N, C-alpha and C positions, 0 to 999 in steps of 0.2 A: 210147905212148900211156897216159899211167896215168888211173886215175878220180879225180878230184877229188874233194876231201874233203868238201867241202860240199854234199851232196844236197838234194834239196828235204825230203826228209823229216827230215834231222838239223837242218837249220836252222831248223825251226820258224818261219817268219816268217812274222806276221800276213797278209803282202800276198800271200803266194803260196796263199792260203784264197780270194782276190778275183780272180777270173779276168778282170775287165775292166781293171784297173788294172796298171801296168807293174812287173815284178818288179825289186826294188831291186838295186845292186850290193851290195858290201859292202867294209867299209873295217876295218883293224886299228888301233885307237888304243890306245897304253899296255898291250897285252895284251888288250884286249877287243875282240870283233869287234862293229862298228855296222853298221845296213842304212845303205846310201848312196842319197841320193835324187839324185843327179846321175850322169850318164854323161861322163866326162871325154874318153874315146877321140871321142865323137860331135859334140865341139865342133871337131875336126879333119877336115876331109873328106877329106883324103888318107889318114888315119889309117883311118877309117870305112872307106873303100873297100877297102883294103888287107885290113883284118880279115874284110870281108865275103867276100873273093875267097878266103882262106884258108880259112874256113867252109865254102865252096861245094867245094872241093877234099877236104874229108873224107869218108870213105868212108860211104855209106847206112847201112851195118850194121857196129857192131862187135861182136864175140864174145870175150866173157872170161868166164872160169870156166865153160863150158858154156851161157853166157846169152847170147842174140843181143838187142842193142838196137838200135834203129831211131833214125836222126836224126829229130830232131822239131820241130815248130813251133806256135807258141803266139799268140793276139794278145795273151797278158799279158806276149810277149817279142818285139816287134818288131825287134829288134836279132839276136836270135838269139844271143847270149852273155850272160854274166854275168862281168864283172871284179872280180878281187879285188884290194884296193889295202892300202897300209899307209903309216902316216906314222911315218918315224924321223928322228933326227935334223932335225927340222923341217923335212923335205923329204916329199912325195907320192912313192910308188914304186909302180910295177904289179907284182904278184906272178904273176897268171897269168889265163888268159881259159877258161872253162867253156862249153863247146857243149852243149846239151842234146840227150840222147838218152832214147827210152821203150822199155818193154817192156808188152804186155798182159798182165794177170794175173787172169785171169776177166773180169769187167766192169768191171775199172777199170785205170789206166794207172799203171805204176810209172815214175818220172822219177830219171835221174842224168846229171851232166855229167861230161864229159871233157876233160881240159885240151888248149889247143895246144900244141905241144910247144916247147921253149925256143930252137930253131933258128930256128923260124917267128918266133916273138917277136923273137929277135935281128934277123934280117933286117927286120921290118917296121918296128921299134922302135931302127934303128940308130944315128940322129942322139942318141938319146937314151940310149943304152946307157951306164953308168958300172959301174964295179968293184964298185958297191953294188948295181945292178941298173939298171930300168929308170925313169929319173927324168921324172917331167909335167912336165919344162920347157917344154913348149907351151901349157900350160894355165892361164889365168889369170880365176880367176872365185872367188865363194863358195858353197861346197859346203851341202849340209844332211845330216845324219846323225841316225839315229835308234835309241832302245833301248825295250824295255820294252812295256807295254801300248799297243795302238793306241787313240786317243782321238778319232780322226776318220778317216772315210775317204770318199773319192769317186771314181765309176768313170770316172777320166781319169789318165793318166801317174802322177806322183807325188805325188798330190792327198792325201795323207794326212798323220798327226800322231802321235807317240809321246808316252809320259810323260817321256822323257828324251831331248833332243835338243842338239845343236850345230851353230853354225854355223863353217864352217873358210874362211877367206881365204886364197887361195894364188894366188900372184904368180909365174910362169914355174916351176912348181913345188917353189917355196918356201913353206910354212906360216907368213904373217905374223902371225895371231891365229885364234885357238879360243875360243869362247864358249858354254858349257855352259847350259841351261836345264832347269826342272822343268816340266812341263806338266801342267796337269789339266783335268778336263770336270766340271762340275756339271750333272746331269740337270734338266730342267723340262717346260715344258708342251711339247706336241708340234702340228705342222700341224692334226690333227684338232681340238685344242681351239682354234685361232683360228678356224680354219672355222667351226665350232659357236658361239663365242661371238659371229660377225658377223653370222650367219644368224640366230640367235634375237633378238639383241639390238638391232640397228640400228633405231633410232627414225623409221620412214619416213615418221608423222605428222607428223614434223616438216619434211620435205622432198615436199611432195605433186608438186611440179614434177617428180620424177625418180622418181615409182612406175612407169611404163612403161618407164624406161630399164634397160637390162643394162649396168653396168659391168663392165670388167676393169681391177683397179685392181694395180699393182705396188709392192712394197713391197722397200725398200734401208737401207743406211747405218745399221742399228742402234745405238743407244745404251744400252748394260745395263751395270748396276754389277755389283759383285762379289756381291751378293746376289740377282742375278735378276731386279731392278727395272728395267723397260723405262722409260728418261727422254725417248727420243725416237725417231722413224724419219723418212725419207723415204717418202711414200705418192703416188703418181702415178696419173694414170688414162690408161690406153692404147686403151681401146675406152668408149664410141664416140668416132672421130674427132673429134666438133665439142667434146667435151670435154678435148682433149689441151692445152688451154692453162690447166689447173686448175692453180693452184700451192698451195704448203702451207697458206696462211692460210685457204684458202674454209673454210666452216664445215660443209661434208660432211668435208672431209679431216680437219679438226680431230675430227669426232665420231668419225670412223674410228679415231683416233689414241687417244681416251678409252676405248675400248672395248679396244684393244689394252693400253694401260696399266693397266687393271683384272685382267689376267691376270698372274699368279704362281705361281711363279718362272718366269722364263724361262731357257732352257738359259745356261750361260756356259763359254767356254773361254778358258782362260791358255795361250797359246801364244808362246813365244819372247819373252818380257817384255812381252807387251801382250794386253789381252781382243780375242778376236778374234769379230765378229758377222757377218762378211762370208758366213758358212755359212748364213744364214737369209733370204738374198734369194730371194724367190718371189712368184707372182702368184695373185688370187684373186676370181672372178665374184661380182659382187653385186648380186642382183637381188630385189626385192619378191615374197615368196611361194614362193622357192626352198626347198627340202628341205636339211636338213643332207646333205651328202656321202656318198656310200656309199664304207664304206673295207672293203668285202669281200677286197681283194688287201692290205691292210695297207700302203698307199703313202703313208699320211698318219700314220704312228707315229713316224716319225722324219725328220727334217730332211735326213737325207743317206741314200744307200741305195748 
């Protein structure tokens, strides 16, 4: 069993510094490695189960160069492996599968991956083994791969985006289409700015009938142009129940939107060919006399955490 070449340290993948997201696979495209935000093996239950069994059979410790490594587990890698792929001759091939092992170095942990041996892979992927390697001919879907600076991250699965991404359409292991994009993110106002504006500027004198009402408003479907100007958004009242029927044309809702439109610039994400604002979905409590939210923990400094 050889030590896999892509250790956590050498990869320097942004995802690996975020413990709650899932570690990406990786794919070699035209001689360059990309993070692969997809797990092709997991689309086939039988293959996934066989890989899990093979990992269970691995020793709990491995000693190499007098260093003892212990089989590791992480909430950032529920599948317990990272696969490496390659696109060659317009086909998707599995190169190797690495399993995480760790060792303690003082107060920190050091990680390495060890590969499943070739004989094991040949046995598991026998129906897909060719003279050129293991072709992912079981797989049909569109994969997403990324490189460069991370411009968006959320604590779930592969909810992240990089400056450079490509969408790869695969049909029974054959790559039918690859489209590359250059993404970017423009900074803008943060949630605290919106909370402050609504708390300080809502004209309660125009709505005396609501002065004792504690609203919880939900914001979504933002329309923001490339300059960070808010054109429109959806505002819904989710509390109290008797106001659930409020629609976009009510005076209160329109007033809330007017306050939001005064704020500039809003953050802009241009991702894979379109402006993306779904990351801004949020809720806000609105009540007369309420104080500006205390942001001691910095939870309102960014739209995503």
